[in-house]
C-alpha positions, 0 to 999 in steps of 0.5 A, spaced: 902 426 353 904 427 346 912 427 343 913 434 343 911 434 351 915 428 353 921 431 350 921 438 353 919 434 359 925 429 359 930 436 356 928 439 363 929 432 368 932 433 374 930 426 377 938 423 378 944 426 379 946 425 372 943 432 371 948 435 375 954 433 370 950 433 363 951 438 358 945 436 353 939 431 355 940 426 349 932 424 348 934 421 341 933 422 334 928 419 328 921 419 326 916 418 332 913 414 327 918 408 326 916 401 326 924 400 328 927 403 334 934 402 337 936 403 344 943 403 347 946 404 354 947 412 355 950 418 351 958 419 351 962 425 351 960 426 343 953 425 345 952 430 351 956 435 347 951 434 341 945 432 344 944 427 339 945 420 340 950 415 337 955 421 334 961 419 335 965 413 333 960 408 335 955 413 331 960 412 325 960 405 326 952 404 327 950 408 321 955 403 316 951 398 318 945 402 318 946 403 311 949 397 309 941 394 310 938 400 307 936 404 313 936 411 314 937 414 321 930 419 319 926 412 318 928 410 325 928 412 332 934 411 336 935 413 343 938 410 349 936 407 356 938 413 360 938 420 357 944 423 360 952 422 361 954 418 366 961 421 368 967 417 365 963 413 361 961 408 367 955 403 366 948 407 369 946 405 375 939 402 377 937 409 380 939 412 373 936 407 370 929 408 374 929 415 373 930 414 366 925 408 365 918 412 365 921 416 359 923 410 356 916 407 356 913 413 354 917 413 348 915 406 347 907 407 347 907 414 343 912 410 337 909 404 338 915 400 335 914 393 331 922 392 333 927 394 338 934 393 337 938 393 344 945 395 342 949 392 347 949 389 355 946 395 358 939 395 354 939 388 353 938 387 360 933 392 362 929 390 356 929 383 355 931 380 361 936 380 366 941 375 365 941 376 358 948 375 354 949 379 348 955 375 346 951 368 346 944 370 344 946 376 340 940 376 333 935 372 337 929 374 337 924 375 343 917 377 343 914 382 349 907 385 349 907 385 340 913 388 340 919 383 337 925 385 340 933 383 339 940 385 341 947 386 338 953 388 341 954 395 342 958 399 336 963 401 342 964 393 343 965 392 336 970 398 336 974 395 342 974 388 339 973 388 331 973 381 331 966 381 333 964 385 327 962 379 322 957 376 328 954 383 329 953 385 321 950 378 321 945 381 327 944 386 322 943 382 316 937 378 319 934 384 322 933 387 315 929 380 313 925 381 319 923 388 317 921 386 311 917 380 314 914 384 319 914 392 318 909 396 313 913 402 311 920 402 314 923 400 307 917 403 303 918 411 305 
């Protein structure tokens, strides 16, 4: 399966009940040749309306952090664990995660990122390990299958708890250093 075929399949997905309440599937955005992939938990209201990830207030904060380490959205790939908005911004259910995981696995396979940054608890617990604590372990690196994983608090959590912003910014500074260490073209394009 190629990237366009995967995106088309995802955009027409009916695998769980979220398809009944969504406005748009939020497949992701960025380059399919990204060395760095950011993964959140699921779309919010603004993302559902626009069909793009991280476009609301959380996205504005993410963009500031990316700009501070000289990354642009077009140099990376941003997506979510679930591709449709859970009603009332609730956490995705296990059934919803499982319905979307084949799409995410295929995104991994096609993009082949060197680094995956989990934005928040849901992504970290699904992708790093079920008992991962973002508050205690953010910024730490784990290698799985040749890919480096790290996690940082979700931008929405930072908006609710601004006192966590300095530590999260430190995670992004460390990310820049790791990109310079292991990536070949992210900062050279």
